[in-house]
C-alpha positions in Angstrom: 10.5 12.4 34.4 7.3 10.8 33.9 7.7 7.1 33.2 5.1 5.2 30.4 3.6 2.3 32.2 1.8 0.4 28.9 -0.2 -2.3 30.3 -0.2 -4.9 28.8 -3.2 -7.4 27.5 -2.6 -10.9 28.6 -4.9 -11.9 25.6 -2.6 -11.0 23.3 -0.1 -13.6 24.0 -2.7 -16.5 23.2 -3.2 -17.9 19.7 -6.7 -17.0 17.8 -8.3 -20.3 19.0 -7.9 -19.6 22.7 -8.7 -16.0 22.3 -12.2 -17.0 20.8 -12.6 -19.7 23.2 -12.1 -17.4 26.0 -14.2 -14.8 24.8 -17.6 -17.1 24.0 -16.8 -18.7 27.6 -17.2 -15.1 29.3 -20.3 -14.4 27.4 -21.8 -18.0 27.9 -21.2 -17.4 31.6 -22.7 -14.6 32.0 -25.6 -15.4 30.0 -26.1 -18.6 32.2 -25.4 -16.6 35.5 -28.1 -14.1 34.2 -30.6 -17.0 33.5 -29.9 -18.7 36.6 -30.8 -15.8 38.8 -33.8 -15.0 36.8 -35.2 -18.9 36.8 -34.3 -19.6 40.8 -35.5 -16.2 41.8 -38.9 -16.8 39.8 -39.2 -20.7 40.9 -38.0 -20.0 44.5 -40.9 -17.0 45.0 -43.3 -19.2 43.1 -42.4 -21.8 46.0 -42.9 -19.6 49.0 -46.4 -18.2 47.6 -46.9 -21.6 48.5 -46.4 -21.1 52.2 -49.1 -18.4 52.2 -52.4 -19.8 50.5 -53.9 -23.1 49.1 -56.0 -23.8 46.8 -58.4 -26.6 46.7 -60.8 -28.4 43.5 -64.3 -29.4 44.1 -64.4 -32.4 42.0 -67.9 -31.8 40.9 -67.5 -27.9 40.4 -64.2 -26.6 38.3 -64.1 -23.7 39.7 -61.4 -23.5 42.5 -61.9 -22.1 45.9 -59.1 -20.3 47.8 -58.7 -20.8 51.8 -56.6 -17.3 53.1 -55.2 -19.2 56.2 -52.0 -20.0 57.4 -51.1 -23.5 55.6 -49.2 -24.9 58.5 -51.9 -25.3 60.5 -53.5 -28.0 57.7 -49.4 -28.8 57.0 -47.2 -28.5 59.8 -44.1 -30.1 57.5 -45.1 -27.9 54.8 -42.4 -25.2 55.4 -39.6 -27.4 55.7 -40.5 -29.6 52.6 -40.6 -25.7 50.7 -36.7 -24.6 51.7 -35.4 -28.0 51.3 -37.6 -28.1 47.8 -35.8 -24.6 47.3 -32.2 -25.4 48.4 -32.1 -28.8 46.0 -33.6 -26.7 43.0 -30.6 -24.2 43.4 -28.2 -26.5 43.5 -29.5 -28.7 40.8 -29.2 -25.2 38.6 -25.7 -24.3 39.8 -24.6 -28.1 38.7 -26.8 -27.7 35.5 -24.9 -23.7 34.8 -22.0 -25.1 35.8 -22.1 -28.6 33.0 -23.2 -26.3 30.4 -20.3 -23.6 31.0 -18.1 -26.5 30.8 -19.7 -28.2 27.8 -19.7 -24.9 25.8 -16.2 -24.1 26.5 -15.5 -27.5 24.9 -17.4 -27.0 22.1 -16.3 -23.6 21.5 -12.5 -25.0 21.6 -13.1 -27.3 18.5 -15.7 -25.8 16.9 -12.9 -22.5 16.7 -10.2 -24.8 16.0 -12.2 -26.3 13.0 -13.3 -23.1 11.9 -9.7 -21.6 12.1 -8.0 -24.4 10.3 -8.5 -22.2 6.7 -6.4 -19.6 8.2 -3.9 -21.7 9.8 -3.2 -23.5 6.4 -2.8 -19.8 5.0 -0.2 -18.8 7.5 1.6 -22.0 7.0 1.6 -21.2 3.2 2.7 -17.7 3.4 5.9 -19.1 5.6 7.1 -20.8 3.2 7.4 -17.7 0.8 10.1 -16.9 -0.4 12.0 -14.0 -1.9 12.8 -17.3 -4.8 9.6 -18.2 -5.0 6.8 -14.7 -5.4 5.6 -15.4 -8.4 4.3 -18.8 -7.3 0.8 -17.4 -6.0 -1.2 -19.7 -3.5 -4.5 -21.9 -4.4 -7.5 -19.9 -3.6 -10.3 -21.9 -1.6 -13.5 -22.8 -3.2 -15.4 -21.3 -0.2 -16.8 -17.8 -1.0 -15.6 -16.5 2.2 -12.8 -13.9 3.8 -10.5 -16.7 3.4 -10.7 -16.7 0.1 -10.9 -13.0 -0.2 -7.7 -13.1 2.1 -5.9 -15.1 -0.3 -6.7 -13.6 -3.4 -5.7 -10.4 -1.9 -2.5 -12.0 -0.6 -1.8 -13.0 -4.5 -2.1 -9.8 -5.6 0.3 -8.1 -2.9 2.2 -11.1 -4.5 2.5 -10.3 -7.8 2.8 -6.5 -7.2 6.4 -7.1 -5.0 7.5 -9.5 -7.6 6.9 -7.0 -10.2 8.8 -4.9 -7.8 11.7 -7.0 -7.0 12.1 -7.6 -10.8 12.0 -3.9 -12.1 14.6 -3.5 -8.6 16.7 -6.6 -10.2 16.7 -4.8 -14.0 17.5 -1.7 -12.3 20.5 -2.9 -10.5 21.7 -5.0 -13.2 21.5 -1.9 -15.8 22.7 0.8 -13.2 26.2 -1.3 -12.7 26.4 -1.7 -16.8 26.5 1.9 -16.8 28.7 2.3 -14.0 31.2 0.0 -15.2 31.4 1.0 -19.3 32.9 4.5 -18.6 35.2 2.2 -16.1 36.3 0.3 -19.0 36.7 2.8 -21.3 39.0 4.3 -18.6 40.7 1.6 -18.0 41.1 0.8 -21.9 42.6 4.0 -22.8 45.1 4.0 -19.8 46.6 0.6 -20.5 46.7 1.7 -24.2 48.6 5.0 -22.8 51.0 3.5 -20.7 52.3 1.1 -23.1 53.8 4.0 -24.9 57.6 5.2 -23.6 57.2 8.7 -24.5 53.8 10.1 -25.2 53.2 13.4 -26.6 51.5 16.5 -25.4 48.7 16.0 -27.7 48.1 12.1 -26.0 48.3 13.8 -22.7 45.9 16.4 -23.4 43.3 13.3 -25.2 43.7 11.3 -22.2 42.8 14.1 -19.6 39.8 15.0 -21.6 38.6 11.4 -21.8 39.2 10.7 -18.2 37.4 14.4 -17.7 34.3 13.6 -19.6 34.2 9.6 -18.1 34.6 10.8 -14.5 32.2 13.8 -15.4 29.6 11.3 -16.9 30.3 9.0 -13.6 29.4 11.8 -11.6 26.4 12.8 -12.9 25.3 9.2 -13.1 25.4 9.1 -9.3 23.6 12.0 -9.4 21.0 11.2 -10.7 20.8 7.7 -8.8 21.2 9.6 -5.5 18.0 11.8 -6.8 15.8 9.2 -7.6 16.9 6.9 -4.3 15.9 10.1 -1.9 12.2 10.7 -3.8 10.5 9.5 -1.1 11.6 10.5 1.3 10.8 14.2 0.1 8.0 16.2 1.8 5.3 16.8 -0.7 2.8 19.6 1.3 3.9 22.7 -0.8 1.3 24.5 -2.9 2.8 25.5 -6.3 2.4 27.8 -9.0 2.5 25.4 -12.2 3.4 28.6 -14.1 5.6 30.0 -12.0 7.5 26.7 -11.9 7.2 26.6 -15.8 9.0 30.1 -15.5 11.8 29.1 -13.7 12.5 25.9 -15.4 12.8 28.1 -19.0 15.1 30.5 -17.1 17.4 27.9 -16.5 17.6 26.1 -19.8 17.8 29.8 -21.6 21.5 29.0 -22.3 20.9 25.5 -23.4 17.9 26.5 -25.7 20.4 29.4 -26.8 23.0 27.2 -28.1 20.8 25.1 -30.4 18.3 28.2 -31.4 15.4 27.0 -29.8 12.5 29.1 -29.1 11.0 28.7 -26.0 7.1 29.1 -25.7 5.3 29.2 -22.6 1.1 29.5 -23.3 -1.1 31.3 -21.2 -2.6 29.2 -18.2 -2.0 28.2 -14.6 -2.5 25.4 -12.3 -2.4 25.1 -8.6 -0.9 21.6 -7.4 0.0 20.2 -4.1 3.6 18.5 -3.9 7.1 19.2 -3.6 8.2 21.6 -5.3 12.0 20.5 -5.9 11.0 17.4 -7.5 7.9 19.1 -9.7 11.0 21.4 -10.7 13.0 18.0 -11.3 10.4 16.6 -13.5 9.6 19.7 -15.9 13.6 20.3 -16.4 14.2 16.6 -17.4 11.0 17.0 -20.0 12.2 20.4 -21.3 15.3 19.9 -21.4 14.5 16.9 -23.3 12.8 18.5 -25.9 15.7 20.5 -26.3 17.9 18.0 -26.7 16.6 15.9 -29.4 14.9 18.6 -30.7 15.6 20.0 -34.7 18.1 23.3 -34.6 16.0 26.4 -34.9 12.9 24.8 -33.2 10.3 25.1 -30.8 9.6 24.1 -27.6 6.2 25.1 -25.8 4.5 24.2 -22.5 0.8 24.4 -21.9 -0.7 24.4 -18.9 -4.4 23.3 -18.4 -6.9 21.3 -16.3 -8.6 18.1 -17.3 -10.4 15.2 -16.2 -8.3 12.0 -16.7 -8.3 7.8 -15.0 -4.7 7.7 -13.3 -4.7 5.0 -11.9 -7.6 2.2 -13.2 -7.0 0.1 -9.9 -7.6 1.8 -7.4 -9.4 4.9 -9.1 -11.5 3.8 -12.2 -13.3 7.2 -12.6 -11.7 10.4 -14.1 -10.1 12.5 -11.6 -9.9 16.3 -11.9 -6.0 16.7 -13.1 -3.3 19.7 -13.8 -1.8 18.7 -17.3 1.8 20.1 -17.6 2.2 19.0 -21.9 5.3 20.0 -23.3 5.5 19.6 -27.2 8.5 19.7 -29.4 9.7 20.2 -33.0 11.5 17.2 -32.7 11.9 13.8 -35.1 9.0 12.2 -33.0 8.7 8.6 -31.5 8.3 5.6 -32.5 5.0 4.0 -31.7 7.1 0.9 -30.1 9.3 3.2 -27.9 6.3 5.5 -26.6 6.2 3.7 -23.4 9.3 2.4 -23.3 11.2 5.4 -22.8 9.8 6.1 -19.2 12.1 2.9 -18.4 15.6 3.6 -16.4 18.6 3.3 -18.7 16.3 2.9 -22.1 17.5 5.2 -25.3 16.0 4.9 -28.6 19.4 5.8 -29.9 22.3 4.9 -27.6 25.3 6.3 -29.3 23.1 10.0 -29.9 22.0 9.9 -26.3 25.1 9.3 -25.0 26.6 11.8 -27.4 24.4 14.2 -25.4 25.5 13.3 -22.3 22.4 11.4 -21.2 22.2 8.0 -18.6 18.6 6.9 -19.8 17.5 8.0 -16.2 16.2 11.5 -17.3 12.3 9.9 -18.2 12.4 7.2 -15.5 13.0 9.9 -12.5 9.8 12.0 -14.2 7.9 8.8 -13.8 9.0 8.2 -10.2 8.2 12.0 -9.7 5.1 11.7 -11.3 4.5 8.7 -9.0 4.9 9.6 -5.8 2.5 12.5 -6.3 -0.3 10.3 -7.9 -0.1 11.2 -11.5 1.4 9.7 -14.6 3.4 10.7 -17.6 2.8 9.6 -20.9 2.9 10.6 -25.0 0.0 12.2 -25.5 1.3 12.1 -29.4 4.2 11.9 -31.8 4.9 11.9 -35.6 7.4 13.3 -37.9 6.9 16.7 -37.0 7.4 16.6 -33.1 5.7 14.9 -30.1 3.7 16.0 -26.9 4.6 14.4 -23.0 2.1 14.8 -20.3 2.3 15.4 -17.0 -0.8 14.9 -15.2 -0.9 15.7 -11.4 -4.1 15.3 -9.4 -5.1 18.6 -8.1 
């Protein structure tokens, strides 16, 4: 077996201040060494040329006169003086280079420390943030630099996290309430039943029917909750024909529609999207099932497929994008304007008594919303009046 040996970078264990200091020191060192060799070689070469000629300036004539002869004849000690000068120059150059590198390193350390102070302060403030104070945003510095931009971005992330935690708390509280309600109903009826000394056969049948109904409601609610928690892990890479998907949904809901004498109509047209067939089937199924449940007897449910442009997410994509529209229209009682956004929230019901009578848990449209979001799309009410409603599921092409 081959062993994977990971080479660890020692710089990663250092603070950002030390890493900046070391890197800049290295850069200064290389620059100083190169300058030292260049200047030193140039100076030494000039000194060596002194040994090959002498230039004498005539006082009455500005024209220099060069004598091509051995200078050692005129100046016997010239060679030793030149060599001593070269050695002294090299030593002083090395000392100067070392001093420059040392001062640059010390200066870089303190300058980087001062430059990184806002980042250190930001890190300290972030470390104090807990789940209980997500709504408290950080103060954005007045400077229009990367630190202020980072702080602003972090505040936006905090806001999104706070909204997500708040929604999660509300969802958990609503789920607990929905789970507790059928249990409370069963407990109350069982306590009343237990006080009866000689229950009749009809009373036994009633209590059994009630338990069966409430346990079925619990199972349905648990199934929907499981579907909602498992959406994010489902693979979404299938090529899906929405016309074929709608046709399958109509086949599966044909018996439900027949009971209410609802006519299911699928208009001509098709769009192809990339996603999870299972999840999109569930989304269209829930929308069509809702349209059947809350429709008038002998009404109609029509599904229209077409493409168009729409802004799905104004924050990340401000321009209209090509989308597939799945429009489900019914001839029901309509949805009041104040409820047209709320109906997609978990556990929300316009008419609670009617929804529970039909076996609704208030999670069907919330599940559709989550499926649409996982596919980069959205769902909303396009129009609604006393003659019916049209809900559109929009998915990016």
